[in-house]
C-alpha positions in Angstrom: -35.3 -81.6 -80.1 -33.6 -79.1 -77.7 -32.8 -80.3 -74.2 -34.5 -78.2 -71.4 -32.5 -77.3 -68.4 -34.3 -77.4 -65.0 -33.2 -75.3 -62.1 -34.2 -75.6 -58.5 -35.8 -72.4 -57.1 -34.4 -71.6 -53.7 -36.3 -68.3 -53.1 -35.4 -64.7 -53.8 -31.8 -63.7 -53.8 -31.1 -61.5 -50.8 -28.1 -59.3 -50.7 -26.6 -60.0 -47.3 -23.7 -58.2 -46.0 -21.3 -60.4 -44.1 -21.8 -60.3 -40.4 -20.0 -62.1 -37.6 -21.6 -64.2 -34.9 -20.4 -61.6 -32.4 -22.2 -58.8 -34.2 -25.4 -60.8 -34.4 -25.2 -61.6 -30.6 -24.6 -57.9 -29.8 -27.5 -56.8 -31.9 -29.8 -59.3 -30.2 -28.8 -57.9 -26.8 -29.6 -54.2 -27.5 -32.8 -52.2 -27.2 -33.3 -48.6 -28.4 -35.1 -46.4 -25.9 -35.4 -42.6 -25.4 -33.5 -40.8 -22.7 -36.8 -39.7 -21.4 -37.8 -43.3 -20.7 -34.6 -44.2 -18.9 -33.6 -41.0 -17.1 -36.3 -40.9 -14.4 -35.7 -44.6 -13.6 -32.0 -44.1 -13.3 -32.4 -40.9 -11.3 -34.6 -42.8 -8.8 -32.2 -45.7 -8.6 -29.3 -43.4 -7.9 -31.3 -41.5 -5.3 -32.4 -44.8 -3.7 -28.8 -46.0 -3.8 -29.8 -49.3 -5.6 -27.0 -51.8 -5.6 -27.8 -53.2 -9.0 -26.5 -50.0 -10.5 -23.0 -51.2 -9.8 -23.6 -54.3 -12.0 -23.8 -51.9 -15.0 -21.3 -49.3 -14.1 -18.7 -50.5 -16.7 -21.2 -51.2 -19.5 -20.7 -48.9 -22.5 -23.6 -46.9 -23.7 -24.2 -45.0 -26.9 -25.3 -41.4 -26.9 -25.6 -38.7 -29.6 -22.7 -36.4 -30.1 -24.7 -33.3 -29.2 -25.7 -34.8 -25.9 -22.1 -35.7 -25.3 -21.1 -32.1 -26.0 -23.7 -30.8 -23.6 -22.6 -33.2 -20.8 -18.9 -32.3 -21.3 -19.8 -28.6 -21.0 -21.9 -29.3 -18.0 -19.1 -31.2 -16.3 -16.6 -28.3 -17.1 -18.8 -25.5 -15.7 -20.3 -27.4 -12.8 -19.0 -26.2 -9.5 -19.6 -28.5 -6.6 -20.4 -26.4 -3.5 -21.2 -23.3 -5.4 
């Protein structure tokens, strides 16, 4: 009589890419929103001189490369006092 081998089923195999605890923590602290949602609030906060803006002044943000290009061109051609 052939001996049967039993295996313990632990669920489906999931291909997980290795991630660090730092990456997991950073991902948990981010939210994706549109510029249209954020811009009016930031503009009002700047116009109202809200002090909490200083708390985030050094925080990095992620923007698309085309928006970055437009902002760089705007900075270059903007003429204060003109």
